[in-house]
C-alpha positions in Angstrom: 5.4 -12.0 52.0 3.7 -13.3 48.9 3.1 -10.7 46.1 -0.4 -10.0 44.9 -1.4 -10.8 41.3 -1.2 -7.1 40.5 2.2 -6.7 42.0 3.6 -9.6 40.0 2.0 -8.2 36.8 3.6 -4.8 37.3 6.9 -6.2 38.2 7.0 -8.2 35.0 5.7 -5.3 32.9 8.3 -2.9 34.2 11.1 -5.4 33.8 10.1 -6.0 30.1 9.8 -2.3 29.3 13.2 -1.6 30.9 14.9 -4.4 28.9 13.5 -3.0 25.6 14.2 0.7 26.2 11.7 2.0 23.7 11.0 5.6 22.6 7.3 6.3 23.0 5.6 9.4 21.5 2.8 11.2 23.2 0.7 13.0 20.6 -1.8 14.6 23.0 0.9 16.4 24.9 -1.0 19.5 26.1 -2.4 17.7 29.2 -1.0 17.8 32.7 -1.7 14.1 33.1 0.6 13.3 30.2 3.3 15.5 31.5 3.2 14.0 34.9 3.2 10.4 33.4 6.1 11.1 31.2 8.2 12.4 34.1 7.4 9.3 36.1 8.3 7.1 33.1 11.5 8.9 32.5 12.5 8.8 36.2 12.0 5.0 36.3 13.9 4.5 33.1 11.2 2.2 31.7 10.9 4.1 28.4 12.1 7.3 26.8 9.0 9.5 26.5 8.8 11.9 23.6 6.3 14.8 23.6 4.8 15.7 20.2 3.7 19.2 19.4 4.6 22.9 19.3 7.6 23.4 21.5 6.6 26.8 22.8 3.0 25.7 23.5 4.1 22.6 25.4 6.7 24.5 27.5 4.2 27.3 28.3 1.6 24.7 29.3 4.1 22.9 31.6 5.0 26.2 33.2 1.3 27.1 33.8 0.9 23.8 35.6 4.3 24.1 37.3 5.5 20.8 35.9 9.2 20.6 35.2 9.7 18.8 31.8 13.4 19.6 31.4 15.0 16.5 30.0 11.9 15.4 28.2 12.4 15.5 24.4 9.9 17.4 22.3 9.5 16.6 18.7 7.9 19.6 17.0 6.4 19.1 13.5 7.3 22.6 12.5 11.0 22.0 13.4 11.5 18.3 12.8 9.4 17.6 9.7 11.8 16.4 6.9 11.5 15.4 3.3 11.4 11.8 4.6 8.3 12.6 6.6 6.6 14.3 3.7 7.3 11.5 1.3 6.2 8.9 3.8 2.8 10.5 4.4 2.2 11.0 0.7 2.8 7.3 0.1 0.6 6.3 3.0 -2.4 8.6 2.3 -2.1 8.6 -1.6 -4.7 11.4 -1.7 -2.0 14.0 -0.9 0.0 15.1 -3.9 1.8 18.3 -2.9 4.5 18.7 -0.3 2.6 21.6 1.2 -0.5 19.5 1.8 1.6 16.8 3.3 3.3 19.4 5.6 -0.1 20.7 6.6 -1.3 17.2 7.5 1.9 16.6 9.6 1.1 19.6 11.7 -1.5 17.4 13.4 0.5 15.7 16.2 -1.5 12.4 15.7 -0.3 12.1 12.2 3.2 13.4 12.9 3.6 10.8 15.7 2.2 8.1 13.5 4.7 8.8 10.7 7.5 9.0 13.2 6.4 5.6 14.4 6.2 4.3 10.8 9.7 5.6 10.1 11.2 4.1 13.3 12.2 7.5 14.8 10.0 6.5 17.7 8.8 2.9 18.6 5.2 3.6 19.4 2.6 6.3 19.9 0.2 6.9 22.8 -2.8 9.3 22.4 -6.5 9.6 23.2 -6.4 11.5 26.5 -7.6 14.5 24.4 -8.4 13.1 21.0 -11.3 10.8 20.4 -10.9 7.0 19.8 -12.0 7.5 16.2 -9.4 10.2 15.6 -6.7 8.1 17.2 -7.6 4.9 15.2 -7.9 6.7 11.9 -4.5 8.3 12.4 -3.0 5.0 13.3 -4.5 3.2 10.3 -3.4 6.0 7.9 0.1 6.3 9.2 1.2 3.1 10.7 -1.1 0.8 8.7 -2.5 -2.6 9.4 -0.3 -5.5 10.5 0.5 -8.1 7.8 -2.4 -10.5 7.3 -4.7 -8.6 9.5 -7.9 -6.8 8.2 -9.3 -5.7 11.6 -8.2 -3.1 14.1 -9.7 -4.0 17.4 -8.8 -3.7 21.1 -8.3 -5.7 24.3 -8.4 -5.1 28.0 -6.2 -6.7 30.6 -8.3 -7.6 33.6 -6.2 -8.1 36.8 -8.3 -10.0 39.3 -7.2 -10.9 42.8 -6.3 -14.5 41.7 -5.9 -14.3 38.0 -5.3 -12.2 34.9 -7.7 -12.4 31.9 -7.7 -10.8 28.5 -11.0 -9.4 27.2 -11.6 -8.5 23.5 -13.1 -6.5 21.9 -14.5 -4.0 24.3 -13.9 -0.7 22.6 -13.7 -0.7 18.8 -16.0 -2.9 16.6 -19.7 -2.8 17.5 -20.9 -5.9 15.5 -17.9 -8.0 14.3 -18.3 -10.6 11.6 -17.1 -14.1 12.1 -13.9 -13.2 10.2 -13.4 -10.1 12.4 -13.9 -12.2 15.5 -11.2 -14.6 14.3 -8.8 -11.6 13.7 -9.6 -10.2 17.2 -8.9 -13.6 18.8 -5.7 -14.1 16.9 -4.3 -10.7 17.7 -5.3 -10.9 21.4 -3.7 -14.3 21.7 -0.4 -13.1 20.3 -0.5 -10.0 22.5 -1.2 -12.2 25.6 1.9 -14.2 24.8 4.0 -11.0 24.2 2.8 -9.1 27.3 2.4 -11.9 29.9 4.4 -14.8 28.4 1.1 -16.8 29.0 0.0 -19.6 26.8 -3.4 -18.4 25.6 -6.5 -20.4 26.1 -9.2 -18.8 23.9 -12.9 -19.0 24.6 -15.3 -17.7 21.9 -18.3 -16.6 24.1 -22.0 -16.8 23.4 -25.3 -17.3 25.2 -25.1 -20.9 23.9 -22.7 -23.7 24.6 -22.0 -26.1 21.8 -25.3 -25.7 20.0 -27.5 -25.5 23.1 -29.3 -22.6 21.3 -29.7 -22.0 17.6 -29.6 -18.4 16.4 -27.7 -16.3 13.8 -25.5 -14.9 16.7 -24.5 -18.3 17.9 -23.8 -19.5 14.4 -21.5 -16.5 13.9 -19.5 -17.5 16.9 -19.2 -21.1 15.8 -18.0 -19.9 12.4 -15.4 -17.6 14.0 -14.1 -20.5 16.1 -13.9 -22.8 13.0 -11.9 -20.1 11.1 -9.6 -19.6 14.1 -8.7 -23.3 14.3 -7.7 -23.2 10.7 -5.6 -20.1 11.0 -4.1 -20.7 14.4 -3.9 -24.5 14.9 -1.2 -24.2 17.6 -3.4 -22.0 19.9 -5.8 -23.8 22.3 -9.4 -22.5 21.7 -13.0 -23.5 21.9 -16.4 -22.1 21.1 -19.2 -21.4 21.2 -19.2 -21.4 25.0 -21.2 -19.7 27.7 -18.9 -17.8 30.1 -19.4 -20.2 33.0 -18.4 -23.1 30.8 -15.3 -21.1 29.7 -14.1 -20.2 33.2 -15.4 -22.8 35.7 -14.0 -26.4 35.3 -16.9 -28.1 37.1 -19.4 -26.4 34.9 -17.3 -27.1 31.7 -17.4 -30.8 32.7 -21.2 -30.8 32.5 -21.8 -28.4 29.6 -18.8 -29.1 27.4 -17.0 -32.2 28.7 -14.9 -32.5 25.6 -13.7 -28.8 25.6 -9.9 -28.6 25.2 -9.8 -25.6 27.5 -11.7 -27.4 30.3 -13.1 -24.3 31.9 -9.7 -22.6 32.1 -9.9 -19.9 29.5 -7.6 -16.8 30.0 -8.6 -15.0 26.8 -12.3 -14.2 26.4 -13.6 -13.2 22.9 -17.0 -11.5 23.1 -19.5 -11.7 20.3 -20.0 -8.0 20.1 -19.1 -4.6 21.6 -22.2 -4.5 23.9 -21.1 -7.8 25.6 -17.4 -6.9 25.7 -17.8 -3.4 27.1 -20.5 -4.3 29.6 -18.5 -7.4 30.8 -15.2 -5.4 31.4 -17.0 -2.7 33.4 -19.0 -5.3 35.5 -15.8 -7.2 36.2 -14.0 -4.0 37.1 -16.7 -2.7 39.4 -18.1 -5.9 41.0 -15.1 -8.3 41.0 -12.5 -5.9 42.5 -10.6 -6.1 39.2 -8.2 -3.5 37.6 -8.9 -2.9 33.9 -6.0 -1.8 31.7 -7.0 -0.6 28.3 -8.4 -0.5 25.8 -5.2 -1.4 24.0 -5.5 -1.0 20.2 -4.3 -4.0 18.2 -4.0 -5.0 14.6 -1.6 -2.2 13.5 1.9 -2.8 12.1 3.4 -0.9 15.0 2.0 0.1 18.4 -0.4 3.1 18.3 -2.3 3.0 21.6 -5.5 4.8 22.5 -6.4 6.2 25.9 -9.7 7.1 27.4 -10.3 10.9 27.7 -11.1 10.2 31.3 -7.8 8.4 32.0 -5.7 8.9 35.1 -2.0 9.4 35.2 -1.6 5.8 36.2 -3.7 4.7 33.2 -1.3 6.6 30.9 1.7 5.0 32.5 0.1 1.5 32.2 -0.8 1.9 28.5 2.6 3.4 27.8 4.4 0.4 29.3 2.3 -2.0 27.3 2.9 0.1 24.1 6.6 -0.4 24.8 6.5 -4.1 24.8 3.9 -4.8 22.0 
């Protein structure tokens, strides 16, 4: 029997995660959803989950929820903070001078997990099931830092439709990106599409205009982003500005953009602003029978992934697997 698109996607994701055997830290550990997810991940040997926080509090919490976390490693800032951690966060933040201030900052699991990721003690961090997106991203920027050559932290969603898989960006972080930021968003999303799916990205910079059919500051911004992208990533297939039907439907692309190199077969959609990206992913999820995975934070030196505070156990598993292969 033929596997569905979703089954094929998960099979590939699990195989990649197993082959890499990464240690992933969970900074918002006082949550039964995280504890359940880490047990599943440990049982399937996809990753090695690490709980970050006060050992006594985590163990007591797990007992209250009758969740057996024996065998799951706990990294407690009070027990595991070393001189190396202290020096690393002083270098990263620069506003901290004393060891005591550094130790106080590292009592925050978001920052301790980030420094552990920076130092390579763990390979990535997942948080956001309790903390806000702003708190997670600030901690990631301050501890892990931006990727080389990247000025923008953004996000993407993986949209699993019955017949295809698309990447949407940005749907969660930057409300009104500039042309330069759109270029950054597209570049990082393209590289992550290659890493996660082994797919050759075909980028569409989306607008309400196709190739100058409307003239407006918003369409000009998208055109400028596309021009910057072609200079920075000449090996990645892209086009813009395009309306979404010209980006996704070959017959319409033939009429609206007959010379488009992606020919209506885009698999990475770059939205002009957060309104468009967030609305589009939710409409696709609700009306097109699609599964949305994300938002996945991108643009950092090492993986530091955010979760929605309304996430399910499966959402935590999904984001953790992706964190392990970024």
